[in-house]
C-alpha angles and dihedrals in degrees: 000000000000091000092060108022143054104228140176125206112240099185134262134297127204114246122192115255091001108064125222116350123197121240128208136190114222106223094183141285119317112270095254093052101046133086119249115278097006122078090194100051117088124224131209091276091059094053092046092052092045091047090054091055092049092049090049089051090052092045091052093050090049091051091048091051091048092049090052098044104038120081116253090253117045123176131190114214125192 
């Protein structure tokens, strides 16, 4: 959250079976990630950063699938 948004801590709220959970107010996107004049409108830097995170998530899932489905010894022959 802090990478993308300017947030303020509002306090905590008791939640059944969980205990106290922190609540935050989103004041807008961080200055380097927002469009001029609108703190809630994303710019190109936001979409690039968000896309990088999505790519890393996909890459991690693919590597997990490969680890589960490939034999422990894998040789490439030419």
